[in-house]
Biotite code that builds the C-alpha atoms (Angstrom):
import biotite.structure as struc

atoms = struc.array([
    struc.Atom([-8.999, -20.966, -11.954], chain_id="A", res_id=1, res_name="MET", atom_name="CA", element="C"),
    struc.Atom([-10.913, -18.628, -9.727], chain_id="A", res_id=2, res_name="ALA", atom_name="CA", element="C"),
    struc.Atom([-14.135, -17.021, -10.893], chain_id="A", res_id=3, res_name="LYS", atom_name="CA", element="C"),
    struc.Atom([-15.297, -13.508, -9.966], chain_id="A", res_id=4, res_name="PRO", atom_name="CA", element="C"),
    struc.Atom([-17.295, -13.518, -6.732], chain_id="A", res_id=5, res_name="GLY", atom_name="CA", element="C"),
    struc.Atom([-16.093, -17.006, -5.715], chain_id="A", res_id=6, res_name="GLU", atom_name="CA", element="C"),
    struc.Atom([-13.120, -15.901, -3.630], chain_id="A", res_id=7, res_name="VAL", atom_name="CA", element="C"),
    struc.Atom([-13.743, -15.053, 0.024], chain_id="A", res_id=8, res_name="ALA", atom_name="CA", element="C"),
    struc.Atom([-11.814, -11.865, 0.766], chain_id="A", res_id=9, res_name="GLN", atom_name="CA", element="C"),
    struc.Atom([-10.180, -11.458, 4.168], chain_id="A", res_id=10, res_name="ARG", atom_name="CA", element="C"),
    struc.Atom([-9.087, -8.315, 6.002], chain_id="A", res_id=11, res_name="TRP", atom_name="CA", element="C"),
    struc.Atom([-5.487, -7.908, 7.183], chain_id="A", res_id=12, res_name="TRP", atom_name="CA", element="C"),
    struc.Atom([-4.043, -5.341, 9.599], chain_id="A", res_id=13, res_name="LEU", atom_name="CA", element="C"),
    struc.Atom([-0.451, -4.221, 8.956], chain_id="A", res_id=14, res_name="VAL", atom_name="CA", element="C"),
    struc.Atom([1.566, -2.087, 11.380], chain_id="A", res_id=15, res_name="ASP", atom_name="CA", element="C"),
    struc.Atom([4.000, -0.004, 9.318], chain_id="A", res_id=16, res_name="ALA", atom_name="CA", element="C"),
    struc.Atom([6.047, 1.438, 12.177], chain_id="A", res_id=17, res_name="SER", atom_name="CA", element="C"),
    struc.Atom([9.748, 0.815, 11.674], chain_id="A", res_id=18, res_name="GLY", atom_name="CA", element="C"),
    struc.Atom([9.294, -0.919, 8.293], chain_id="A", res_id=19, res_name="LYS", atom_name="CA", element="C"),
    struc.Atom([11.114, -0.001, 5.058], chain_id="A", res_id=20, res_name="ARG", atom_name="CA", element="C"),
    struc.Atom([8.753, 1.434, 2.466], chain_id="A", res_id=21, res_name="VAL", atom_name="CA", element="C"),
    struc.Atom([9.827, -0.755, -0.463], chain_id="A", res_id=22, res_name="GLY", atom_name="CA", element="C"),
    struc.Atom([9.678, -4.084, 1.353], chain_id="A", res_id=23, res_name="ARG", atom_name="CA", element="C"),
    struc.Atom([6.359, -3.145, 2.936], chain_id="A", res_id=24, res_name="LEU", atom_name="CA", element="C"),
    struc.Atom([4.840, -2.036, -0.379], chain_id="A", res_id=25, res_name="ALA", atom_name="CA", element="C"),
    struc.Atom([5.927, -5.155, -2.274], chain_id="A", res_id=26, res_name="SER", atom_name="CA", element="C"),
    struc.Atom([4.417, -7.483, 0.334], chain_id="A", res_id=27, res_name="ASP", atom_name="CA", element="C"),
    struc.Atom([1.181, -5.472, 0.475], chain_id="A", res_id=28, res_name="ILE", atom_name="CA", element="C"),
    struc.Atom([0.862, -5.412, -3.315], chain_id="A", res_id=29, res_name="SER", atom_name="CA", element="C"),
    struc.Atom([1.213, -9.219, -3.440], chain_id="A", res_id=30, res_name="MET", atom_name="CA", element="C"),
    struc.Atom([-1.674, -9.559, -0.982], chain_id="A", res_id=31, res_name="ILE", atom_name="CA", element="C"),
    struc.Atom([-3.831, -7.034, -2.892], chain_id="A", res_id=32, res_name="LEU", atom_name="CA", element="C"),
    struc.Atom([-3.219, -8.932, -6.156], chain_id="A", res_id=33, res_name="MET", atom_name="CA", element="C"),
    struc.Atom([-3.939, -12.302, -4.532], chain_id="A", res_id=34, res_name="GLY", atom_name="CA", element="C"),
    struc.Atom([-0.596, -13.876, -5.390], chain_id="A", res_id=35, res_name="LYS", atom_name="CA", element="C"),
    struc.Atom([-0.436, -15.350, -1.880], chain_id="A", res_id=36, res_name="HIS", atom_name="CA", element="C"),
    struc.Atom([-3.307, -17.725, -2.754], chain_id="A", res_id=37, res_name="ARG", atom_name="CA", element="C"),
    struc.Atom([-2.965, -21.017, -4.616], chain_id="A", res_id=38, res_name="PRO", atom_name="CA", element="C"),
    struc.Atom([-6.007, -20.005, -6.708], chain_id="A", res_id=39, res_name="THR", atom_name="CA", element="C"),
    struc.Atom([-4.379, -16.831, -8.074], chain_id="A", res_id=40, res_name="TYR", atom_name="CA", element="C"),
    struc.Atom([-5.838, -15.906, -11.449], chain_id="A", res_id=41, res_name="THR", atom_name="CA", element="C"),
    struc.Atom([-4.384, -12.878, -13.290], chain_id="A", res_id=42, res_name="PRO", atom_name="CA", element="C"),
    struc.Atom([-7.664, -11.577, -14.725], chain_id="A", res_id=43, res_name="HIS", atom_name="CA", element="C"),
    struc.Atom([-9.757, -12.034, -11.539], chain_id="A", res_id=44, res_name="VAL", atom_name="CA", element="C"),
    struc.Atom([-9.605, -10.004, -8.335], chain_id="A", res_id=45, res_name="ASP", atom_name="CA", element="C"),
    struc.Atom([-8.446, -12.680, -5.866], chain_id="A", res_id=46, res_name="THR", atom_name="CA", element="C"),
    struc.Atom([-6.782, -10.323, -3.390], chain_id="A", res_id=47, res_name="GLY", atom_name="CA", element="C"),
    struc.Atom([-7.641, -9.364, 0.166], chain_id="A", res_id=48, res_name="ASP", atom_name="CA", element="C"),
    struc.Atom([-8.249, -6.060, 1.942], chain_id="A", res_id=49, res_name="PHE", atom_name="CA", element="C"),
    struc.Atom([-5.260, -4.502, 3.735], chain_id="A", res_id=50, res_name="VAL", atom_name="CA", element="C"),
    struc.Atom([-5.474, -1.880, 6.496], chain_id="A", res_id=51, res_name="VAL", atom_name="CA", element="C"),
    struc.Atom([-2.145, -0.124, 7.162], chain_id="A", res_id=52, res_name="VAL", atom_name="CA", element="C"),
    struc.Atom([-1.714, 1.814, 10.411], chain_id="A", res_id=53, res_name="VAL", atom_name="CA", element="C"),
    struc.Atom([1.178, 4.000, 11.629], chain_id="A", res_id=54, res_name="ASN", atom_name="CA", element="C"),
    struc.Atom([2.093, 5.069, 8.091], chain_id="A", res_id=55, res_name="ALA", atom_name="CA", element="C"),
    struc.Atom([3.868, 8.133, 9.503], chain_id="A", res_id=56, res_name="GLU", atom_name="CA", element="C"),
    struc.Atom([6.479, 5.852, 11.122], chain_id="A", res_id=57, res_name="LYS", atom_name="CA", element="C"),
    struc.Atom([7.785, 4.138, 7.960], chain_id="A", res_id=58, res_name="VAL", atom_name="CA", element="C"),
    struc.Atom([11.489, 4.249, 7.175], chain_id="A", res_id=59, res_name="GLU", atom_name="CA", element="C"),
    struc.Atom([13.673, 4.865, 4.161], chain_id="A", res_id=60, res_name="PHE", atom_name="CA", element="C"),
    struc.Atom([17.273, 3.719, 3.868], chain_id="A", res_id=61, res_name="GLY", atom_name="CA", element="C"),
    struc.Atom([20.249, 6.041, 3.576], chain_id="A", res_id=62, res_name="GLY", atom_name="CA", element="C"),
    struc.Atom([19.529, 9.723, 2.979], chain_id="A", res_id=63, res_name="ARG", atom_name="CA", element="C"),
    struc.Atom([16.302, 9.211, 1.040], chain_id="A", res_id=64, res_name="LYS", atom_name="CA", element="C"),
    struc.Atom([14.277, 11.439, 3.380], chain_id="A", res_id=65, res_name="TRP", atom_name="CA", element="C"),
    struc.Atom([16.292, 14.401, 2.065], chain_id="A", res_id=66, res_name="GLN", atom_name="CA", element="C"),
    struc.Atom([17.183, 13.194, -1.456], chain_id="A", res_id=67, res_name="GLN", atom_name="CA", element="C"),
    struc.Atom([14.087, 11.351, -2.734], chain_id="A", res_id=68, res_name="LYS", atom_name="CA", element="C"),
    struc.Atom([11.844, 13.649, -4.753], chain_id="A", res_id=69, res_name="LEU", atom_name="CA", element="C"),
    struc.Atom([8.177, 13.192, -5.510], chain_id="A", res_id=70, res_name="TYR", atom_name="CA", element="C"),
    struc.Atom([6.984, 14.944, -8.689], chain_id="A", res_id=71, res_name="ARG", atom_name="CA", element="C"),
    struc.Atom([3.488, 15.430, -10.058], chain_id="A", res_id=72, res_name="TRP", atom_name="CA", element="C"),
    struc.Atom([1.753, 17.371, -12.769], chain_id="A", res_id=73, res_name="TYR", atom_name="CA", element="C"),
    struc.Atom([-0.902, 19.918, -11.752], chain_id="A", res_id=74, res_name="THR", atom_name="CA", element="C"),
    struc.Atom([-2.263, 20.882, -15.152], chain_id="A", res_id=75, res_name="GLY", atom_name="CA", element="C"),
    struc.Atom([-0.151, 24.040, -15.324], chain_id="A", res_id=76, res_name="TYR", atom_name="CA", element="C"),
    struc.Atom([3.292, 24.279, -16.899], chain_id="A", res_id=77, res_name="GLN", atom_name="CA", element="C"),
    struc.Atom([6.082, 22.643, -14.958], chain_id="A", res_id=78, res_name="GLY", atom_name="CA", element="C"),
    struc.Atom([6.037, 19.961, -12.317], chain_id="A", res_id=79, res_name="LEU", atom_name="CA", element="C"),
    struc.Atom([5.462, 20.263, -8.592], chain_id="A", res_id=80, res_name="LYS", atom_name="CA", element="C"),
    struc.Atom([8.252, 18.718, -6.510], chain_id="A", res_id=81, res_name="THR", atom_name="CA", element="C"),
    struc.Atom([8.717, 17.898, -2.834], chain_id="A", res_id=82, res_name="GLU", atom_name="CA", element="C"),
    struc.Atom([11.118, 15.787, -0.786], chain_id="A", res_id=83, res_name="THR", atom_name="CA", element="C"),
    struc.Atom([10.069, 12.639, 1.039], chain_id="A", res_id=84, res_name="ALA", atom_name="CA", element="C"),
    struc.Atom([10.624, 14.408, 4.357], chain_id="A", res_id=85, res_name="GLU", atom_name="CA", element="C"),
    struc.Atom([8.237, 17.210, 3.414], chain_id="A", res_id=86, res_name="HIS", atom_name="CA", element="C"),
    struc.Atom([5.652, 14.704, 2.177], chain_id="A", res_id=87, res_name="ARG", atom_name="CA", element="C"),
    struc.Atom([5.879, 12.771, 5.463], chain_id="A", res_id=88, res_name="ARG", atom_name="CA", element="C"),
    struc.Atom([5.116, 15.963, 7.364], chain_id="A", res_id=89, res_name="ASP", atom_name="CA", element="C"),
    struc.Atom([2.345, 17.048, 4.992], chain_id="A", res_id=90, res_name="ARG", atom_name="CA", element="C"),
    struc.Atom([0.560, 13.794, 4.090], chain_id="A", res_id=91, res_name="ARG", atom_name="CA", element="C"),
    struc.Atom([2.253, 10.613, 5.411], chain_id="A", res_id=92, res_name="PRO", atom_name="CA", element="C"),
    struc.Atom([-0.317, 8.167, 4.041], chain_id="A", res_id=93, res_name="THR", atom_name="CA", element="C"),
    struc.Atom([0.539, 9.153, 0.476], chain_id="A", res_id=94, res_name="LEU", atom_name="CA", element="C"),
    struc.Atom([4.053, 7.671, 0.752], chain_id="A", res_id=95, res_name="ILE", atom_name="CA", element="C"),
    struc.Atom([2.715, 4.153, 1.317], chain_id="A", res_id=96, res_name="VAL", atom_name="CA", element="C"),
    struc.Atom([-0.214, 4.540, -1.107], chain_id="A", res_id=97, res_name="GLU", atom_name="CA", element="C"),
    struc.Atom([2.014, 5.687, -3.976], chain_id="A", res_id=98, res_name="GLU", atom_name="CA", element="C"),
    struc.Atom([4.605, 2.967, -3.359], chain_id="A", res_id=99, res_name="ALA", atom_name="CA", element="C"),
    struc.Atom([1.914, 0.267, -3.471], chain_id="A", res_id=100, res_name="VAL", atom_name="CA", element="C"),
    struc.Atom([0.099, 1.832, -6.444], chain_id="A", res_id=101, res_name="ARG", atom_name="CA", element="C"),
    struc.Atom([3.245, 1.746, -8.543], chain_id="A", res_id=102, res_name="ARG", atom_name="CA", element="C"),
    struc.Atom([3.670, -1.990, -7.864], chain_id="A", res_id=103, res_name="MET", atom_name="CA", element="C"),
    struc.Atom([0.152, -2.933, -8.973], chain_id="A", res_id=104, res_name="LEU", atom_name="CA", element="C"),
    struc.Atom([-1.009, -3.504, -12.559], chain_id="A", res_id=105, res_name="PRO", atom_name="CA", element="C"),
    struc.Atom([-1.812, -0.327, -14.484], chain_id="A", res_id=106, res_name="LYS", atom_name="CA", element="C"),
    struc.Atom([-5.275, -1.534, -15.552], chain_id="A", res_id=107, res_name="THR", atom_name="CA", element="C"),
    struc.Atom([-8.882, -1.345, -14.413], chain_id="A", res_id=108, res_name="ARG", atom_name="CA", element="C"),
    struc.Atom([-8.253, -4.383, -12.248], chain_id="A", res_id=109, res_name="LEU", atom_name="CA", element="C"),
    struc.Atom([-5.260, -2.647, -10.671], chain_id="A", res_id=110, res_name="GLY", atom_name="CA", element="C"),
    struc.Atom([-7.457, 0.285, -9.674], chain_id="A", res_id=111, res_name="ARG", atom_name="CA", element="C"),
    struc.Atom([-9.947, -2.127, -8.073], chain_id="A", res_id=112, res_name="VAL", atom_name="CA", element="C"),
    struc.Atom([-7.068, -3.712, -6.152], chain_id="A", res_id=113, res_name="MET", atom_name="CA", element="C"),
    struc.Atom([-5.873, -0.311, -4.944], chain_id="A", res_id=114, res_name="LEU", atom_name="CA", element="C"),
    struc.Atom([-9.350, 0.481, -3.602], chain_id="A", res_id=115, res_name="ASP", atom_name="CA", element="C"),
    struc.Atom([-8.883, -2.394, -1.153], chain_id="A", res_id=116, res_name="LYS", atom_name="CA", element="C"),
    struc.Atom([-5.901, -0.635, 0.471], chain_id="A", res_id=117, res_name="LEU", atom_name="CA", element="C"),
    struc.Atom([-6.756, 1.515, 3.498], chain_id="A", res_id=118, res_name="LYS", atom_name="CA", element="C"),
    struc.Atom([-3.864, 3.591, 4.919], chain_id="A", res_id=119, res_name="VAL", atom_name="CA", element="C"),
    struc.Atom([-3.934, 5.594, 8.165], chain_id="A", res_id=120, res_name="TYR", atom_name="CA", element="C"),
    struc.Atom([-1.219, 7.817, 9.652], chain_id="A", res_id=121, res_name="ALA", atom_name="CA", element="C"),
    struc.Atom([-1.866, 6.908, 13.292], chain_id="A", res_id=122, res_name="GLY", atom_name="CA", element="C"),
    struc.Atom([-2.646, 3.703, 15.175], chain_id="A", res_id=123, res_name="PRO", atom_name="CA", element="C"),
    struc.Atom([-6.460, 4.053, 14.910], chain_id="A", res_id=124, res_name="ASP", atom_name="CA", element="C"),
    struc.Atom([-8.659, 2.873, 12.039], chain_id="A", res_id=125, res_name="HIS", atom_name="CA", element="C"),
    struc.Atom([-12.449, 2.663, 11.476], chain_id="A", res_id=126, res_name="PRO", atom_name="CA", element="C"),
    struc.Atom([-12.451, -0.946, 10.211], chain_id="A", res_id=127, res_name="HIS", atom_name="CA", element="C"),
    struc.Atom([-12.797, -2.795, 13.507], chain_id="A", res_id=128, res_name="SER", atom_name="CA", element="C"),
    struc.Atom([-16.182, -4.199, 12.420], chain_id="A", res_id=129, res_name="ALA", atom_name="CA", element="C"),
    struc.Atom([-14.414, -6.195, 9.683], chain_id="A", res_id=130, res_name="GLN", atom_name="CA", element="C"),
    struc.Atom([-12.163, -7.794, 12.345], chain_id="A", res_id=131, res_name="GLN", atom_name="CA", element="C"),
    struc.Atom([-8.851, -7.495, 10.465], chain_id="A", res_id=132, res_name="PRO", atom_name="CA", element="C"),
    struc.Atom([-6.266, -10.090, 11.432], chain_id="A", res_id=133, res_name="GLU", atom_name="CA", element="C"),
    struc.Atom([-2.726, -8.872, 12.219], chain_id="A", res_id=134, res_name="PRO", atom_name="CA", element="C"),
    struc.Atom([-0.174, -9.663, 9.530], chain_id="A", res_id=135, res_name="LEU", atom_name="CA", element="C"),
    struc.Atom([3.620, -9.320, 9.699], chain_id="A", res_id=136, res_name="GLU", atom_name="CA", element="C"),
    struc.Atom([4.949, -8.024, 6.365], chain_id="A", res_id=137, res_name="VAL", atom_name="CA", element="C"),
    struc.Atom([7.946, -6.012, 5.210], chain_id="A", res_id=138, res_name="GLY", atom_name="CA", element="C"),
    struc.Atom([10.439, -7.895, 7.344], chain_id="A", res_id=139, res_name="ALA", atom_name="CA", element="C"),
    struc.Atom([13.886, -8.665, 6.000], chain_id="A", res_id=140, res_name="LYS", atom_name="CA", element="C"),
    struc.Atom([14.290, -12.426, 5.874], chain_id="A", res_id=141, res_name="GLU", atom_name="CA", element="C"),
])
């Protein structure tokens, strides 16, 4: 079993252009949780850092760009609603972040795992000093 602070965390670079959101998010969440390691321990953060670029170029299947609705509560009565297409135009990184967040544990440890996800709309990112290694995820096998 892994102990906190014992696991060396790596940095991965994922290009999201042309990838389906669900497949991409499930693979990224596995890496953030550390389930790709043989030393995976449920109560210890054994995951790696993931940098996602080109989040504005992700894909949905079918007519989800027009039909999928995102809802959230603002504190006032009623819910705010927007389509996936509108969200892509307004804030494209939020599509990938929300998909991954919903696949992680809903605990304190899950929030720590989510902090290790860095999502950027374009091809540039400020994490070149960490030397992230390219990783192919979200592909249909």
